[in-house]
TORDRENMI-739668 format. One record per residue (C-alpha): y, x, z. Coordinates in steps of 0.2 Angstrom, whole numbers, padded with zeros to 4 digits, always signed. Example, Ala and Ser with C-alpha at 12.3 -4.5 7.8 and 13.67 -1.06 7.14 Angstrom:
2
-0022+0062+0039;-0005+0068+0036;
END
This chain:
174
+0141+0466+0265;+0155+0475+0259;+0173+0470+0264;+0176+0462+0247;+0158+0453+0247;+0164+0448+0269;+0178+0440+0261;+0173+0430+0245;+0157+0422+0253;+0157+0404+0249;+0153+0393+0264;+0137+0384+0264;+0147+0367+0259;+0152+0374+0246;+0139+0380+0240;+0128+0363+0243;+0142+0354+0232;+0139+0365+0220;+0120+0362+0217;+0123+0343+0218;+0135+0346+0207;+0122+0352+0195;+0111+0339+0197;+0123+0327+0188;+0122+0336+0171;+0107+0340+0159;+0111+0357+0158;+0117+0368+0172;+0128+0374+0160;+0140+0358+0161;+0144+0359+0180;+0149+0379+0178;+0167+0376+0173;+0168+0362+0191;+0158+0374+0199;+0169+0388+0197;+0184+0380+0198;+0177+0374+0217;+0175+0393+0219;+0193+0397+0215;+0199+0385+0227;+0191+0392+0240;+0192+0410+0238;+0207+0411+0227;+0199+0420+0212;+0186+0422+0206;+0176+0441+0204;+0159+0447+0203;+0154+0442+0221;+0161+0425+0214;+0150+0424+0200;+0132+0427+0208;+0136+0414+0220;+0139+0401+0209;+0125+0408+0196;+0113+0407+0211;+0118+0389+0214;+0119+0382+0197;+0104+0394+0191;+0110+0404+0177;+0110+0421+0176;+0127+0430+0185;+0131+0437+0166;+0131+0422+0156;+0145+0416+0173;+0155+0429+0170;+0156+0429+0151;+0164+0410+0156;+0176+0419+0167;+0180+0433+0157;+0182+0422+0139;+0194+0411+0148;+0211+0421+0154;+0214+0403+0167;+0202+0410+0178;+0214+0419+0194;+0207+0436+0195;+0205+0448+0211;+0217+0458+0201;+0229+0447+0196;+0247+0445+0203;+0255+0433+0214;+0263+0425+0195;+0251+0426+0181;+0264+0427+0166;+0253+0417+0150;+0265+0419+0135;+0256+0410+0120;+0253+0418+0106;+0247+0406+0094;+0253+0405+0076;+0267+0392+0081;+0275+0402+0092;+0276+0417+0084;+0284+0410+0070;+0296+0404+0082;+0296+0424+0093;+0282+0423+0103;+0278+0441+0100;+0296+0448+0105;+0297+0438+0119;+0283+0443+0126;+0285+0463+0121;+0302+0460+0129;+0292+0453+0144;+0281+0467+0144;+0294+0479+0144;+0302+0473+0157;+0288+0474+0169;+0280+0492+0164;+0264+0483+0159;+0253+0477+0144;+0243+0462+0138;+0230+0457+0155;+0238+0473+0165;+0248+0470+0183;+0261+0477+0191;+0260+0490+0203;+0269+0479+0217;+0255+0468+0212;+0270+0453+0208;+0266+0451+0189;+0250+0449+0180;+0255+0448+0160;+0244+0440+0148;+0244+0433+0131;+0236+0414+0130;+0232+0403+0117;+0238+0387+0113;+0250+0382+0130;+0254+0366+0119;+0272+0368+0115;+0273+0371+0096;+0292+0360+0094;+0298+0369+0110;+0293+0386+0108;+0293+0401+0112;+0286+0399+0128;+0277+0405+0143;+0268+0397+0159;+0268+0405+0174;+0253+0404+0186;+0244+0385+0179;+0259+0373+0181;+0275+0378+0174;+0279+0379+0158;+0297+0386+0152;+0299+0382+0134;+0314+0387+0121;+0315+0404+0126;+0327+0418+0125;+0328+0435+0132;+0344+0428+0144;+0334+0414+0152;+0318+0427+0152;+0328+0440+0163;+0335+0424+0174;+0316+0418+0175;+0308+0437+0181;+0325+0439+0194;+0320+0421+0204;+0301+0426+0202;+0305+0445+0210;+0315+0437+0225;+0300+0425+0225;+0310+0409+0222;+0308+0396+0210;+0316+0399+0192;+0317+0378+0193;+0336+0377+0181;+0324+0384+0168;+0309+0373+0172;+0303+0362+0158;+0286+0354+0163;
END
């Protein structure tokens, strides 16, 4: 067993819970997203070893599970930084400057879409609709905090706060 698999082996109770969850659906696909969230909550992220275990518990090919994980940008990966910054890239946000916001953040962090800073502090991702069309451009930090009506000054302050592991609550909107 490698270090990667030793640190990401799901507990027997978790595997049992995923198997029980699967029985509630006519097809195993119905349980997949919830099963992945259960595994992610336990391990802290999703990697190929976690996918293999979820696949075994549900009874589907690991490639199908990984396909779902790679499709949804909201699953945390083991390569992600402490803070995942999602910048909305859909048309309403683009019309209000989201591409400039994304490019600005990418330049400030020195990363491209999907990349993580060398200090493992930040991961930058483009996201499909963050549901904030009227207050665009916006970004989301991890899975919970939204920042709207952004300008470069606000972005600088948000990144500075996060860089110092402080909550940028002064700009938090949701």
